[in-house]
N, C-alpha and C positions, 0 to 999 in steps of 0.2 A: 386748118386755116379757114375753110369755107364755113364749117359749123360754128367756129368761134365768132366769125364775123356776123353770121346770121343771128347768133345768140345776142350779140350787141346791137342788133338792128341795122347793121351796115350790109344791106342786101347786095349792093353793087360790088363790094369787095368779095362777098361770098360767091357771087356769080363769076367774078373774075378769077377766083382761085380754082374754079371748076372748068374754066374755059378749055383746057386741053382735052377734056372728056365730054363736056356738055355746054350747050348754048340754050338759053331759055326758049321754050316752045318746041324743042327737039328732043328726041329720045337720046339718052347718053350713049357714048361709045364705050362698050364693055369688053372689047377684044383684049385678051391678055390679062384680064383681071380675074382673081379668084371669085368664086360665088359670093363669099362674104364681102369682099371689096365691092362687087357689083351691087349687092344689096345696100351697102352703106352709101354708095353713089346715088342709087335710086331714092333712098330716104332723104339724103341731103338735097338733091335736086328737086324732089317733090316738095319738101318743106320750103325751100327758097321760092319755088314757083308759086306756091300758095300765098306766101307773104307778099311777093311782088305783085301778083294778080290782085290782091286785096288792097294794097296801098296805092297802086297805079291804075286800078280799074282796067286791067288788060283783058280784052275780049278772048274768051276761050281759055284763059289762064288757069281757071279753077279746074276745068276738065283735064288739062294737061297735068296739073298737080295731082289730081285724083288717080290718074293712070300711073304716074310715077310712084306714088305712095302705095297703091295697090300692088304694084310689081314688087316693091320692097317688102311689103308684108308677106306676100306669097313666097318670096325667096327666103326670108328669115324663117317662116314657118317650115319650109322644106329643110332648112339647115338645123332646125331645132332651137333656134335663137329666140326663145319666147319673150324675153325682156325687150329685145330690139323690135320684134314684131309688135309688141304692145305699144312701143313708142310710135311706130308707124300708124297704128290704129288710132292713137290719140291725135296725131296730126291730121288724119282723115276726119276725125270728129270735129276738129277746129274748122275745117273747110265747110262743114255742114251747118255751123252756127249762123243764125241770121245776121245780116250786116248790122253794125252798130252795137252788137253785144260786147265786143272787145274793141279797145282802142287800137288803131293802127300802130303796129310796132310793139305791142305788148307781147312779151315772150311767154311761151306756153307754161313755163315753170311757175310763173306768178298766178296762173289760172288755177293751179292746184289749191292754193291758199284761198281762192275765191269760190271754190266749190264747183267749178265747171267740169271737173273730171270725177 
C-alpha cells in the first residue's frame, strides 16, 4: 500500500500506511520483522522521506532519507538481494540530483526513459 501510494504521488497515503512502523523524521520500528521486511521498510520509508523532503522543503529531510536508504542498501547487500539494493542506490542517486532537474512528483521509473539512470 505504501509503495503503491508513493508510486502514484500520494505521499501522505504512503506515510499513513507505514504509520504503525514509521513516522517521517524517525527511524522505523523493526522489532519482529525479518531482515528482508526491515530492508523493504527502510527502502520505502527512505523513498517517501526523499520525496516529501523535496516537495515540501523539509529541513533535514534529505539527510534522513539518505540514512534510511543507505540502511536499506546495506541490508539488501547483506542478504544478497542485489536487485533491491540497486533500487535503493537509484533512489539515493535521485536525492543527489540538483533541485529543478526533475519535476516534483515525477516517479523514478519515468527517469529511466529520460536517461537519468
